[in-house]
Legacy VTK file of the C-alpha trace (Angstrom):
# vtk DataFile Version 3.0
C-alpha trace
ASCII
DATASET POLYDATA
POINTS 53 float
0.000 0.000 0.000
2.735 2.479 0.957
4.678 1.578 -2.155
1.638 2.397 -4.312
1.141 5.765 -2.578
4.786 6.747 -3.072
4.779 5.613 -6.709
1.603 7.498 -7.536
2.949 10.694 -5.955
6.009 10.662 -8.259
7.099 14.249 -7.509
7.788 13.662 -3.819
11.278 14.780 -2.922
12.918 12.006 -0.885
14.723 14.621 1.181
11.345 15.767 2.539
10.269 12.335 3.744
13.126 12.039 6.283
12.296 15.219 8.222
8.604 14.339 8.075
9.273 10.952 9.661
11.552 12.502 12.301
8.855 15.059 13.174
6.161 12.376 13.358
8.271 10.153 15.625
9.187 13.095 17.893
5.571 14.306 18.083
4.345 10.807 18.907
6.980 10.434 21.644
5.987 13.778 23.209
2.287 12.881 23.167
2.959 9.479 24.736
5.177 10.988 27.448
2.487 13.587 28.228
-0.129 10.842 28.555
2.073 8.787 30.878
2.707 11.601 33.395
0.669 11.375 36.580
-2.059 13.918 37.247
-0.326 15.040 40.439
2.883 15.830 38.529
0.984 17.755 35.837
-0.848 19.843 38.462
2.414 20.562 40.304
4.130 21.726 37.106
1.062 23.740 36.087
1.026 25.647 39.381
4.789 26.195 39.470
4.755 29.626 37.727
2.020 30.827 40.116
3.893 30.019 43.310
5.508 32.965 45.037
7.890 31.020 47.127
LINES 1 54
53 0 1 2 3 4 5 6 7 8 9 10 11 12 13 14 15 16 17 18 19 20 21 22 23 24 25 26 27 28 29 30 31 32 33 34 35 36 37 38 39 40 41 42 43 44 45 46 47 48 49 50 51 52
């Protein structure tokens, strides 16, 4: 399926696919790490700029 998509697109510059994949992998990793964090940690970090301490 992927081979067909890439063949039909013909004008895709292969140098653009690398950065796109890197961005997608990085974005996915950030989303997964944000989902894994505990609610207590997220609340603590969210209130950190508001603390006067």
